[in-house]
N, C-alpha and C positions, 0 to 999 in steps of 0.2 A: 662348808662351814663357816664361810667367809658370805656367800653369797644368801642365805638364810640370815646374816644377822645384818646386811646390808640391806635385806627385804623387809624387818622387824623394823630396824632404826628410819623407814623410811616411811611407812605405815603410821608408827607414831608421830613423826612428824607433820603428817599428812592429817591426821585427827584432832593434835593441839593447834594447828594453823585455821580448820574450821572450827573449831572453837572459839577461838579470839575472831575470827569471822563474823560468828554469830551473835556473839556478843557488843560486837560493833554495829552492825543490822541492827540487833534490836534497840540500840542507844539512840541511834541515828528515826528510827521509827517514832522513837518515845519523845524525840526534842523535835517532831515537824509536827506531833501532832500538838505540843505546849506552846508552839511556838506562834507569835502575835504578828509581826512585820514579816511583810512580801520577801524583803531581801533574805530576810535571816532563813525564810520558808525556802525561798530559789534554791540558796545554797545547802541547805539542808538534803534537799530533794536531788542536786547534782551530787551531791556526796553520798548518798545512798545509791544510786543509780550506777557508780565508777566503784563500790565496796562490792 
């Protein structure tokens, strides 16, 4: 019973983590499209590859 609970907990945690990453990536992509300065675009591009 403990193994099932642990597996379920890991699954739920991984799903929540992936949802947070997806929204972060979308936010970075949106900001990258709207950025006008080269240094800002470079920083956003690097952050996007780190995510």
